[in-house]
C-alpha positions in Angstrom: 12.5 -34.0 -7.3 10.5 -31.9 -9.7 7.3 -32.8 -7.8 8.4 -30.8 -4.8 8.2 -27.7 -6.8 4.5 -28.2 -7.1 4.1 -27.8 -3.4 6.0 -24.5 -3.2 3.7 -21.4 -3.6 5.0 -18.2 -5.0 4.2 -15.1 -3.0 1.0 -13.5 -4.2 1.6 -10.7 -6.8 1.5 -7.2 -5.6 -1.7 -5.8 -7.0 -2.3 -2.2 -8.1 -4.3 -0.3 -5.5 -7.9 0.5 -6.5 -8.9 4.2 -6.6 -11.5 5.5 -4.3 -12.6 8.8 -2.7 -14.3 9.3 0.7 -15.8 12.7 1.5 -15.1 12.8 5.2 -17.3 15.8 5.8 -20.4 14.2 4.2 -19.6 10.8 5.9 -19.4 12.6 9.3 -23.1 13.7 9.0 -24.6 10.8 7.0 -27.2 8.8 8.9 -27.7 5.2 8.0 -31.4 5.7 7.3 -30.5 8.3 4.6 -27.9 6.2 2.8 -28.2 4.2 -0.4 -25.7 2.2 -2.5 -25.4 2.2 -6.3 -23.2 -0.2 -8.2 -22.4 0.3 -11.9 -21.1 -2.9 -13.4 -20.1 -1.1 -16.7 -17.8 1.2 -14.7 -16.9 -1.3 -12.0 -17.7 1.4 -9.5 -19.7 1.7 -6.3 -21.1 4.8 -4.7 -22.5 5.4 -1.3 -25.1 8.2 -1.6 -26.8 10.5 0.9 -30.5 11.5 0.9 -29.7 14.2 -1.7 -28.0 11.5 -3.9 -24.7 13.2 -3.4 -21.7 10.8 -3.4 -20.2 10.2 0.0 -17.9 7.4 -1.1 -16.9 6.5 -4.7 -14.7 3.4 -5.2 -13.5 1.0 -7.8 -14.8 -2.5 -7.3 -14.5 -6.0 -8.8 -17.7 -8.0 -9.4 -18.6 -11.5 -10.6 -16.8 -13.2 -13.4 -18.5 -14.1 -16.6 -19.5 -17.6 -15.4 -20.8 -16.2 -12.1 -22.0 -12.7 -12.8 -23.2 -10.2 -10.1 -27.0 -9.9 -10.4 -28.5 -6.6 -11.5 -31.7 -5.0 -10.1 -32.9 -3.4 -6.9 -31.9 -5.1 -3.7 -31.7 -4.2 0.0 -29.1 -5.1 2.6 -30.3 -8.3 4.2 -27.5 -8.9 6.7 -24.7 -6.8 8.1 -21.7 -8.5 9.8 -18.3 -7.1 10.7 -16.7 -10.3 9.5 -18.2 -13.3 7.7 -16.5 -16.5 6.8 -17.7 -18.1 3.6 -19.3 -21.5 3.9 -18.9 -22.0 0.1 -15.5 -20.7 -0.7 -12.5 -21.6 1.4 -9.5 -23.9 2.0 -8.6 -27.1 3.8 -6.0 -26.5 6.5 -4.2 -28.6 9.2 -5.9 -27.6 12.4 -2.7 -27.5 14.5 -0.5 -25.5 12.2 -3.1 -23.7 9.9 -0.9 -25.0 6.9 -3.0 -24.8 3.8 -3.3 -28.2 2.1 -6.0 -27.3 -0.5 -6.4 -23.6 -1.5 -9.7 -23.8 -3.3 -12.1 -26.3 -1.8 -14.7 -25.7 -4.6 -12.1 -27.2 -7.1 -11.3 -30.2 -4.9 -12.7 -33.6 -5.8 -13.6 -36.1 -3.1 -13.6 -35.9 0.7 -11.4 -33.5 2.6 -7.8 -34.6 2.8 -7.1 -36.6 6.1 -6.2 -34.5 9.0 -7.6 -31.2 7.6 -10.6 -29.0 8.3 -12.5 -26.5 6.3 -11.7 -22.8 6.7 -13.9 -20.3 4.9 -12.4 -17.2 3.3 -12.8 -14.1 5.4 -15.1 -11.4 4.1 -14.7 -8.2 6.2 -17.5 -5.6 6.4 -20.1 -8.0 5.0 -23.3 -6.7 3.5 -25.5 -9.5 2.2 -27.8 -8.5 -0.7 -29.2 -11.9 -1.7 -30.0 -14.9 0.4 -28.1 -17.3 -1.9 -24.9 -15.5 -0.9 -24.1 -12.4 -2.9 -22.8 -9.6 -0.8 -20.6 -6.5 -0.7 -17.3 -7.0 1.2 -13.7 -6.2 1.4 -11.6 -8.3 -1.0 -8.4 -8.2 -2.9 -8.6 -7.6 -6.6 -6.8 -6.1 -9.6 -8.7 -3.1 -10.9 -10.3 -3.7 -14.3 -10.6 -7.4 -13.8 -13.6 -9.5 -12.6 -12.6 -11.6 -9.7 -15.5 -12.9 -7.7 -18.2 -15.6 -7.9 -20.9 -12.9 -7.8 -20.0 -10.8 -4.8 -18.9 -7.2 -5.0 -15.3 -6.8 -3.8 -14.1 -3.5 -2.5 -10.9 -1.9 -1.0 -10.9 -2.0 2.8 -11.2 1.7 3.8 -14.2 2.6 1.5 -15.9 -0.6 2.5 -15.5 0.1 6.2 -17.1 3.5 5.7 -19.9 2.1 3.5 -20.5 -0.7 6.1 -20.7 1.9 9.0 -23.3 3.9 7.1 -25.4 1.0 5.9 -28.1 -0.9 7.8 -30.4 -3.8 7.2 -32.8 -2.4 4.7 -30.4 0.0 2.9 -31.4 0.1 -0.8 -28.8 -1.2 -3.3 -29.2 -0.7 -7.0 -27.0 -2.7 -9.4 -27.0 -1.7 -13.1 -24.8 -2.1 -16.2 -22.9 -4.9 -17.8 -19.6 -6.6 -17.4 -19.1 -6.8 -21.2 -15.5 -5.8 -22.0 -14.0 -6.7 -18.7 -11.7 -9.8 -18.5 -11.9 -12.4 -15.8 -9.0 -12.3 -13.3 -6.3 -15.0 -13.9 
């Protein structure tokens, strides 16, 4: 039964850990009203800065793929949630067992499979920067590869610190280019 092998999923690959630095002393005294976020697409790096523009957090990130790039420009945090579930990117699961039937709903054609429900992907420490849905949040990625549909994915610990020191209205500047970075496979 060769078709049965199609239903088996390999365990996800172990990804290299992104590099980041958190200055705990600066983070301990940073007030949300003094923080700002800068994202450099050319370096795939995000910085949380204090009022003196001294880096409090510096982390590798992964931004939008070539077909869905992260926008550049000046933004502000529009929404701050500890956890957001995507209404656009998710999977179809069986409600009783949580067994995944379709992993990527956006690639699925037709109605949901019978006996399933939509479950949006979890985005921890969500900071929305555009109303159409671009945000900064924790997400898995391989450093050096573009992995999102426009969002900025970060490692968990630096994103938690950034989220704690951001507020609605925190300035976010995105500059640079994704030229030279491959899309994740």
